[in-house]
mmCIF file of the N, C-alpha and C atoms, coordinates in Angstrom:
data_MODEL
# 
_entry.id   MODEL 
# 
loop_
_atom_site.group_PDB 
_atom_site.id 
_atom_site.type_symbol 
_atom_site.label_atom_id 
_atom_site.label_alt_id 
_atom_site.label_comp_id 
_atom_site.label_asym_id 
_atom_site.label_entity_id 
_atom_site.label_seq_id 
_atom_site.pdbx_PDB_ins_code 
_atom_site.Cartn_x 
_atom_site.Cartn_y 
_atom_site.Cartn_z 
_atom_site.occupancy 
_atom_site.B_iso_or_equiv 
_atom_site.pdbx_formal_charge 
_atom_site.auth_seq_id 
_atom_site.auth_comp_id 
_atom_site.auth_asym_id 
_atom_site.auth_atom_id 
_atom_site.pdbx_PDB_model_num 
ATOM 1   N N  . MET A 1 1  ? -28.840 -4.886 34.498  1.00 0.00 ? 1  MET A N  1 
ATOM 2   C CA . MET A 1 1  ? -28.196 -3.741 34.490  1.00 0.00 ? 1  MET A CA 1 
ATOM 3   C C  . MET A 1 1  ? -26.714 -4.062 34.904  1.00 0.00 ? 1  MET A C  1 
ATOM 4   N N  . SER A 1 2  ? -26.395 -5.056 35.708  1.00 0.00 ? 2  SER A N  1 
ATOM 5   C CA . SER A 1 2  ? -24.975 -5.489 36.019  1.00 0.00 ? 2  SER A CA 1 
ATOM 6   C C  . SER A 1 2  ? -24.347 -6.100 34.771  1.00 0.00 ? 2  SER A C  1 
ATOM 7   N N  . LEU A 1 3  ? -25.380 -6.792 33.955  1.00 0.00 ? 3  LEU A N  1 
ATOM 8   C CA . LEU A 1 3  ? -24.705 -7.462 32.715  1.00 0.00 ? 3  LEU A CA 1 
ATOM 9   C C  . LEU A 1 3  ? -24.333 -6.375 31.783  1.00 0.00 ? 3  LEU A C  1 
ATOM 10  N N  . TRP A 1 4  ? -25.061 -5.274 31.684  1.00 0.00 ? 4  TRP A N  1 
ATOM 11  C CA . TRP A 1 4  ? -24.691 -4.101 30.787  1.00 0.00 ? 4  TRP A CA 1 
ATOM 12  C C  . TRP A 1 4  ? -23.431 -3.434 31.342  1.00 0.00 ? 4  TRP A C  1 
ATOM 13  N N  . ASN A 1 5  ? -23.441 -3.359 32.782  1.00 0.00 ? 5  ASN A N  1 
ATOM 14  C CA . ASN A 1 5  ? -22.097 -2.776 33.240  1.00 0.00 ? 5  ASN A CA 1 
ATOM 15  C C  . ASN A 1 5  ? -20.846 -3.531 32.828  1.00 0.00 ? 5  ASN A C  1 
ATOM 16  N N  . SER A 1 6  ? -21.038 -4.742 33.012  1.00 0.00 ? 6  SER A N  1 
ATOM 17  C CA . SER A 1 6  ? -19.893 -5.629 32.632  1.00 0.00 ? 6  SER A CA 1 
ATOM 18  C C  . SER A 1 6  ? -19.523 -5.586 31.320  1.00 0.00 ? 6  SER A C  1 
ATOM 19  N N  . PHE A 1 7  ? -20.585 -5.509 30.453  1.00 0.00 ? 7  PHE A N  1 
ATOM 20  C CA . PHE A 1 7  ? -20.646 -5.537 28.797  1.00 0.00 ? 7  PHE A CA 1 
ATOM 21  C C  . PHE A 1 7  ? -19.733 -4.174 28.615  1.00 0.00 ? 7  PHE A C  1 
ATOM 22  N N  . SER A 1 8  ? -20.083 -3.090 29.187  1.00 0.00 ? 8  SER A N  1 
ATOM 23  C CA . SER A 1 8  ? -19.623 -1.806 28.733  1.00 0.00 ? 8  SER A CA 1 
ATOM 24  C C  . SER A 1 8  ? -18.242 -1.903 29.386  1.00 0.00 ? 8  SER A C  1 
ATOM 25  N N  . TYR A 1 9  ? -17.865 -2.316 30.546  1.00 0.00 ? 9  TYR A N  1 
ATOM 26  C CA . TYR A 1 9  ? -16.487 -2.451 31.002  1.00 0.00 ? 9  TYR A CA 1 
ATOM 27  C C  . TYR A 1 9  ? -15.691 -3.157 30.112  1.00 0.00 ? 9  TYR A C  1 
ATOM 28  N N  . SER A 1 10 ? -16.253 -4.306 29.744  1.00 0.00 ? 10 SER A N  1 
ATOM 29  C CA . SER A 1 10 ? -15.137 -5.149 28.745  1.00 0.00 ? 10 SER A CA 1 
ATOM 30  C C  . SER A 1 10 ? -15.004 -4.480 27.515  1.00 0.00 ? 10 SER A C  1 
ATOM 31  N N  . PHE A 1 11 ? -16.105 -3.786 27.144  1.00 0.00 ? 11 PHE A N  1 
ATOM 32  C CA . PHE A 1 11 ? -15.975 -3.056 25.706  1.00 0.00 ? 11 PHE A CA 1 
ATOM 33  C C  . PHE A 1 11 ? -14.838 -1.953 25.882  1.00 0.00 ? 11 PHE A C  1 
ATOM 34  N N  . LYS A 1 12 ? -14.971 -1.292 26.973  1.00 0.00 ? 12 LYS A N  1 
ATOM 35  C CA . LYS A 1 12 ? -13.899 -0.228 27.244  1.00 0.00 ? 12 LYS A CA 1 
ATOM 36  C C  . LYS A 1 12 ? -12.533 -0.849 27.418  1.00 0.00 ? 12 LYS A C  1 
ATOM 37  N N  . GLU A 1 13 ? -12.305 -1.937 27.806  1.00 0.00 ? 13 GLU A N  1 
ATOM 38  C CA . GLU A 1 13 ? -11.076 -2.692 28.050  1.00 0.00 ? 13 GLU A CA 1 
ATOM 39  C C  . GLU A 1 13 ? -10.624 -2.995 26.598  1.00 0.00 ? 13 GLU A C  1 
ATOM 40  N N  . PHE A 1 14 ? -11.535 -3.605 25.950  1.00 0.00 ? 14 PHE A N  1 
ATOM 41  C CA . PHE A 1 14 ? -11.113 -3.974 24.542  1.00 0.00 ? 14 PHE A CA 1 
ATOM 42  C C  . PHE A 1 14 ? -10.873 -2.694 23.696  1.00 0.00 ? 14 PHE A C  1 
ATOM 43  N N  . HIS A 1 15 ? -11.498 -1.641 23.853  1.00 0.00 ? 15 HIS A N  1 
ATOM 44  C CA . HIS A 1 15 ? -11.247 -0.412 23.110  1.00 0.00 ? 15 HIS A CA 1 
ATOM 45  C C  . HIS A 1 15 ? -9.732  0.028  23.513  1.00 0.00 ? 15 HIS A C  1 
ATOM 46  N N  . TYR A 1 16 ? -9.368  -0.089 24.849  1.00 0.00 ? 16 TYR A N  1 
ATOM 47  C CA . TYR A 1 16 ? -8.029  0.301  25.141  1.00 0.00 ? 16 TYR A CA 1 
ATOM 48  C C  . TYR A 1 16 ? -7.037  -0.809 24.415  1.00 0.00 ? 16 TYR A C  1 
ATOM 49  N N  . LEU A 1 17 ? -7.318  -2.097 24.381  1.00 0.00 ? 17 LEU A N  1 
ATOM 50  C CA . LEU A 1 17 ? -6.612  -3.101 23.846  1.00 0.00 ? 17 LEU A CA 1 
ATOM 51  C C  . LEU A 1 17 ? -6.199  -2.680 22.296  1.00 0.00 ? 17 LEU A C  1 
ATOM 52  N N  . PHE A 1 18 ? -7.436  -2.361 21.709  1.00 0.00 ? 18 PHE A N  1 
ATOM 53  C CA . PHE A 1 18 ? -7.468  -2.160 20.234  1.00 0.00 ? 18 PHE A CA 1 
ATOM 54  C C  . PHE A 1 18 ? -6.648  -0.978 19.872  1.00 0.00 ? 18 PHE A C  1 
ATOM 55  N N  . PHE A 1 19 ? -6.802  0.035  20.906  1.00 0.00 ? 19 PHE A N  1 
ATOM 56  C CA . PHE A 1 19 ? -6.063  1.340  20.647  1.00 0.00 ? 19 PHE A CA 1 
ATOM 57  C C  . PHE A 1 19 ? -4.482  1.073  20.711  1.00 0.00 ? 19 PHE A C  1 
ATOM 58  N N  . SER A 1 20 ? -4.118  0.459  21.683  1.00 0.00 ? 20 SER A N  1 
ATOM 59  C CA . SER A 1 20 ? -2.646  0.082  22.063  1.00 0.00 ? 20 SER A CA 1 
ATOM 60  C C  . SER A 1 20 ? -2.218  -0.769 20.671  1.00 0.00 ? 20 SER A C  1 
ATOM 61  N N  . VAL A 1 21 ? -2.942  -1.807 20.325  1.00 0.00 ? 21 VAL A N  1 
ATOM 62  C CA . VAL A 1 21 ? -2.466  -2.550 19.135  1.00 0.00 ? 21 VAL A CA 1 
ATOM 63  C C  . VAL A 1 21 ? -2.304  -1.688 17.817  1.00 0.00 ? 21 VAL A C  1 
ATOM 64  N N  . VAL A 1 22 ? -3.195  -0.733 17.684  1.00 0.00 ? 22 VAL A N  1 
ATOM 65  C CA . VAL A 1 22 ? -3.103  0.178  16.514  1.00 0.00 ? 22 VAL A CA 1 
ATOM 66  C C  . VAL A 1 22 ? -1.985  1.178  16.566  1.00 0.00 ? 22 VAL A C  1 
ATOM 67  N N  . VAL A 1 23 ? -1.762  1.631  17.883  1.00 0.00 ? 23 VAL A N  1 
ATOM 68  C CA . VAL A 1 23 ? -0.431  2.473  18.131  1.00 0.00 ? 23 VAL A CA 1 
ATOM 69  C C  . VAL A 1 23 ? 0.774   1.900  17.927  1.00 0.00 ? 23 VAL A C  1 
ATOM 70  N N  . ILE A 1 24 ? 0.818   0.642  18.513  1.00 0.00 ? 24 ILE A N  1 
ATOM 71  C CA . ILE A 1 24 ? 2.104   -0.184 18.220  1.00 0.00 ? 24 ILE A CA 1 
ATOM 72  C C  . ILE A 1 24 ? 2.316   -0.469 16.686  1.00 0.00 ? 24 ILE A C  1 
ATOM 73  N N  . PHE A 1 25 ? 1.024   -0.814 15.982  1.00 0.00 ? 25 PHE A N  1 
ATOM 74  C CA . PHE A 1 25 ? 1.277   -1.098 14.487  1.00 0.00 ? 25 PHE A CA 1 
ATOM 75  C C  . PHE A 1 25 ? 1.615   0.071  13.670  1.00 0.00 ? 25 PHE A C  1 
ATOM 76  N N  . ILE A 1 26 ? 1.134   1.234  14.058  1.00 0.00 ? 26 ILE A N  1 
ATOM 77  C CA . ILE A 1 26 ? 1.470   2.479  13.451  1.00 0.00 ? 26 ILE A CA 1 
ATOM 78  C C  . ILE A 1 26 ? 2.984   2.803  13.768  1.00 0.00 ? 26 ILE A C  1 
ATOM 79  N N  . PHE A 1 27 ? 3.454   2.727  14.902  1.00 0.00 ? 27 PHE A N  1 
ATOM 80  C CA . PHE A 1 27 ? 4.764   2.834  15.405  1.00 0.00 ? 27 PHE A CA 1 
ATOM 81  C C  . PHE A 1 27 ? 5.727   1.948  14.577  1.00 0.00 ? 27 PHE A C  1 
ATOM 82  N N  . ASN A 1 28 ? 5.420   0.699  14.553  1.00 0.00 ? 28 ASN A N  1 
ATOM 83  C CA . ASN A 1 28 ? 6.239   -0.299 13.847  1.00 0.00 ? 28 ASN A CA 1 
ATOM 84  C C  . ASN A 1 28 ? 6.409   0.087  12.448  1.00 0.00 ? 28 ASN A C  1 
ATOM 85  N N  . ILE A 1 29 ? 5.304   0.604  11.778  1.00 0.00 ? 29 ILE A N  1 
ATOM 86  C CA . ILE A 1 29 ? 5.281   1.142  10.332  1.00 0.00 ? 29 ILE A CA 1 
ATOM 87  C C  . ILE A 1 29 ? 6.250   2.267  10.194  1.00 0.00 ? 29 ILE A C  1 
ATOM 88  N N  . LEU A 1 30 ? 6.185   3.128  11.145  1.00 0.00 ? 30 LEU A N  1 
ATOM 89  C CA . LEU A 1 30 ? 7.069   4.313  10.994  1.00 0.00 ? 30 LEU A CA 1 
ATOM 90  C C  . LEU A 1 30 ? 8.482   3.929  11.295  1.00 0.00 ? 30 LEU A C  1 
ATOM 91  N N  . LEU A 1 31 ? 8.768   2.989  12.057  1.00 0.00 ? 31 LEU A N  1 
ATOM 92  C CA . LEU A 1 31 ? 10.160  2.566  12.199  1.00 0.00 ? 31 LEU A CA 1 
ATOM 93  C C  . LEU A 1 31 ? 10.808  2.012  11.111  1.00 0.00 ? 31 LEU A C  1 
ATOM 94  N N  . GLU A 1 32 ? 9.761   1.074  10.357  1.00 0.00 ? 32 GLU A N  1 
ATOM 95  C CA . GLU A 1 32 ? 10.256  0.463  9.124   1.00 0.00 ? 32 GLU A CA 1 
ATOM 96  C C  . GLU A 1 32 ? 10.399  1.526  8.095   1.00 0.00 ? 32 GLU A C  1 
ATOM 97  N N  . TYR A 1 33 ? 9.590   2.531  8.073   1.00 0.00 ? 33 TYR A N  1 
ATOM 98  C CA . TYR A 1 33 ? 9.745   3.373  6.909   1.00 0.00 ? 33 TYR A CA 1 
ATOM 99  C C  . TYR A 1 33 ? 11.019  4.245  7.184   1.00 0.00 ? 33 TYR A C  1 
ATOM 100 N N  . ASN A 1 34 ? 11.442  4.582  8.479   1.00 0.00 ? 34 ASN A N  1 
ATOM 101 C CA . ASN A 1 34 ? 12.610  5.300  8.943   1.00 0.00 ? 34 ASN A CA 1 
ATOM 102 C C  . ASN A 1 34 ? 13.842  4.543  8.628   1.00 0.00 ? 34 ASN A C  1 
ATOM 103 N N  . ASN A 1 35 ? 13.847  3.224  8.919   1.00 0.00 ? 35 ASN A N  1 
ATOM 104 C CA . ASN A 1 35 ? 14.921  2.361  8.607   1.00 0.00 ? 35 ASN A CA 1 
ATOM 105 C C  . ASN A 1 35 ? 15.283  2.300  6.992   1.00 0.00 ? 35 ASN A C  1 
ATOM 106 N N  . PHE A 1 36 ? 14.100  2.165  6.302   1.00 0.00 ? 36 PHE A N  1 
ATOM 107 C CA . PHE A 1 36 ? 14.021  2.212  4.800   1.00 0.00 ? 36 PHE A CA 1 
ATOM 108 C C  . PHE A 1 36 ? 14.677  3.323  4.352   1.00 0.00 ? 36 PHE A C  1 
ATOM 109 N N  . LEU A 1 37 ? 14.231  4.612  4.825   1.00 0.00 ? 37 LEU A N  1 
ATOM 110 C CA . LEU A 1 37 ? 14.909  5.914  4.269   1.00 0.00 ? 37 LEU A CA 1 
ATOM 111 C C  . LEU A 1 37 ? 16.338  5.835  4.719   1.00 0.00 ? 37 LEU A C  1 
ATOM 112 N N  . ASN A 1 38 ? 16.692  5.520  5.904   1.00 0.00 ? 38 ASN A N  1 
ATOM 113 C CA . ASN A 1 38 ? 18.273  5.551  6.431   1.00 0.00 ? 38 ASN A CA 1 
ATOM 114 C C  . ASN A 1 38 ? 18.963  4.478  5.377   1.00 0.00 ? 38 ASN A C  1 
ATOM 115 N N  . PHE A 1 39 ? 18.438  3.444  4.996   1.00 0.00 ? 39 PHE A N  1 
ATOM 116 C CA . PHE A 1 39 ? 18.973  2.450  4.180   1.00 0.00 ? 39 PHE A CA 1 
ATOM 117 C C  . PHE A 1 39 ? 19.239  3.241  2.862   1.00 0.00 ? 39 PHE A C  1 
ATOM 118 N N  . LYS A 1 40 ? 18.170  3.734  2.267   1.00 0.00 ? 40 LYS A N  1 
ATOM 119 C CA . LYS A 1 40 ? 18.144  4.309  0.859   1.00 0.00 ? 40 LYS A CA 1 
ATOM 120 C C  . LYS A 1 40 ? 19.254  5.545  1.035   1.00 0.00 ? 40 LYS A C  1 
ATOM 121 N N  . ASN A 1 41 ? 19.303  6.348  2.096   1.00 0.00 ? 41 ASN A N  1 
ATOM 122 C CA . ASN A 1 41 ? 20.355  7.357  2.140   1.00 0.00 ? 41 ASN A CA 1 
ATOM 123 C C  . ASN A 1 41 ? 21.613  6.800  2.219   1.00 0.00 ? 41 ASN A C  1 
ATOM 124 N N  . GLN A 1 42 ? 21.944  5.729  2.955   1.00 0.00 ? 42 GLN A N  1 
ATOM 125 C CA . GLN A 1 42 ? 23.155  5.065  2.973   1.00 0.00 ? 42 GLN A CA 1 
ATOM 126 C C  . GLN A 1 42 ? 23.764  4.592  1.682   1.00 0.00 ? 42 GLN A C  1 
ATOM 127 N N  . LYS A 1 43 ? 22.781  3.970  0.975   1.00 0.00 ? 43 LYS A N  1 
ATOM 128 C CA . LYS A 1 43 ? 23.155  3.472  -0.445  1.00 0.00 ? 43 LYS A CA 1 
ATOM 129 C C  . LYS A 1 43 ? 23.457  4.485  -1.285  1.00 0.00 ? 43 LYS A C  1 
ATOM 130 N N  . HIS A 1 44 ? 22.703  5.693  -1.379  1.00 0.00 ? 44 HIS A N  1 
ATOM 131 C CA . HIS A 1 44 ? 23.056  6.840  -2.194  1.00 0.00 ? 44 HIS A CA 1 
ATOM 132 C C  . HIS A 1 44 ? 24.344  7.378  -1.662  1.00 0.00 ? 44 HIS A C  1 
ATOM 133 N N  . TYR A 1 45 ? 24.673  7.330  -0.314  1.00 0.00 ? 45 TYR A N  1 
ATOM 134 C CA . TYR A 1 45 ? 26.038  7.897  0.013   1.00 0.00 ? 45 TYR A CA 1 
ATOM 135 C C  . TYR A 1 45 ? 27.190  7.142  -0.348  1.00 0.00 ? 45 TYR A C  1 
ATOM 136 N N  . LEU A 1 46 ? 27.012  5.799  -0.345  1.00 0.00 ? 46 LEU A N  1 
ATOM 137 C CA . LEU A 1 46 ? 27.967  4.775  -0.752  1.00 0.00 ? 46 LEU A CA 1 
ATOM 138 C C  . LEU A 1 46 ? 28.215  4.899  -2.199  1.00 0.00 ? 46 LEU A C  1 
ATOM 139 N N  . ILE A 1 47 ? 27.139  5.046  -3.043  1.00 0.00 ? 47 ILE A N  1 
ATOM 140 C CA . ILE A 1 47 ? 27.311  5.204  -4.502  1.00 0.00 ? 47 ILE A CA 1 
ATOM 141 C C  . ILE A 1 47 ? 28.011  6.425  -4.718  1.00 0.00 ? 47 ILE A C  1 
ATOM 142 N N  . ASP A 1 48 ? 27.545  7.593  -4.061  1.00 0.00 ? 48 ASP A N  1 
ATOM 143 C CA . ASP A 1 48 ? 28.256  8.847  -4.354  1.00 0.00 ? 48 ASP A CA 1 
ATOM 144 C C  . ASP A 1 48 ? 29.835  8.760  -3.968  1.00 0.00 ? 48 ASP A C  1 
ATOM 145 N N  . ASN A 1 49 ? 30.158  8.146  -2.922  1.00 0.00 ? 49 ASN A N  1 
ATOM 146 C CA . ASN A 1 49 ? 31.475  8.023  -2.596  1.00 0.00 ? 49 ASN A CA 1 
ATOM 147 C C  . ASN A 1 49 ? 32.328  7.172  -3.585  1.00 0.00 ? 49 ASN A C  1 
ATOM 148 N N  . ALA A 1 50 ? 31.683  6.110  -4.102  1.00 0.00 ? 50 ALA A N  1 
ATOM 149 C CA . ALA A 1 50 ? 32.273  5.420  -5.261  1.00 0.00 ? 50 ALA A CA 1 
ATOM 150 C C  . ALA A 1 50 ? 32.440  6.049  -6.373  1.00 0.00 ? 50 ALA A C  1 
ATOM 151 N N  . LEU A 1 51 ? 31.455  6.902  -6.882  1.00 0.00 ? 51 LEU A N  1 
ATOM 152 C CA . LEU A 1 51 ? 31.583  7.737  -7.918  1.00 0.00 ? 51 LEU A CA 1 
ATOM 153 C C  . LEU A 1 51 ? 32.676  8.860  -7.713  1.00 0.00 ? 51 LEU A C  1 
ATOM 154 N N  . LEU A 1 52 ? 32.641  9.402  -6.609  1.00 0.00 ? 52 LEU A N  1 
ATOM 155 C CA . LEU A 1 52 ? 33.913  10.479 -6.310  1.00 0.00 ? 52 LEU A CA 1 
ATOM 156 C C  . LEU A 1 52 ? 35.121  9.964  -6.376  1.00 0.00 ? 52 LEU A C  1 
ATOM 157 N N  . THR A 1 53 ? 35.371  8.559  -5.785  1.00 0.00 ? 53 THR A N  1 
ATOM 158 C CA . THR A 1 53 ? 36.730  8.107  -5.738  1.00 0.00 ? 53 THR A CA 1 
ATOM 159 C C  . THR A 1 53 ? 37.067  7.597  -7.302  1.00 0.00 ? 53 THR A C  1 
ATOM 160 N N  . HIS A 1 54 ? 36.044  7.215  -7.966  1.00 0.00 ? 54 HIS A N  1 
ATOM 161 C CA . HIS A 1 54 ? 36.441  6.814  -9.294  1.00 0.00 ? 54 HIS A CA 1 
ATOM 162 C C  . HIS A 1 54 ? 36.889  7.856  -10.179 1.00 0.00 ? 54 HIS A C  1 
ATOM 163 N N  . GLN A 1 55 ? 36.185  9.154  -10.040 1.00 0.00 ? 55 GLN A N  1 
ATOM 164 C CA . GLN A 1 55 ? 36.643  10.405 -10.802 1.00 0.00 ? 55 GLN A CA 1 
ATOM 165 C C  . GLN A 1 55 ? 37.903  10.994 -10.145 1.00 0.00 ? 55 GLN A C  1 
# 
């Protein structure tokens, strides 16, 4: 019974660890995607400015 308790406790700890890793992974992907969108918008903005100044 104590073995089962320790096993369930370690499984719970592992569960929390796994959950935190997944959350950090998703957060990282969202940040990367946000940076990519900002970079794309900045590129469009620079291109639009260049076109406007050439006209």
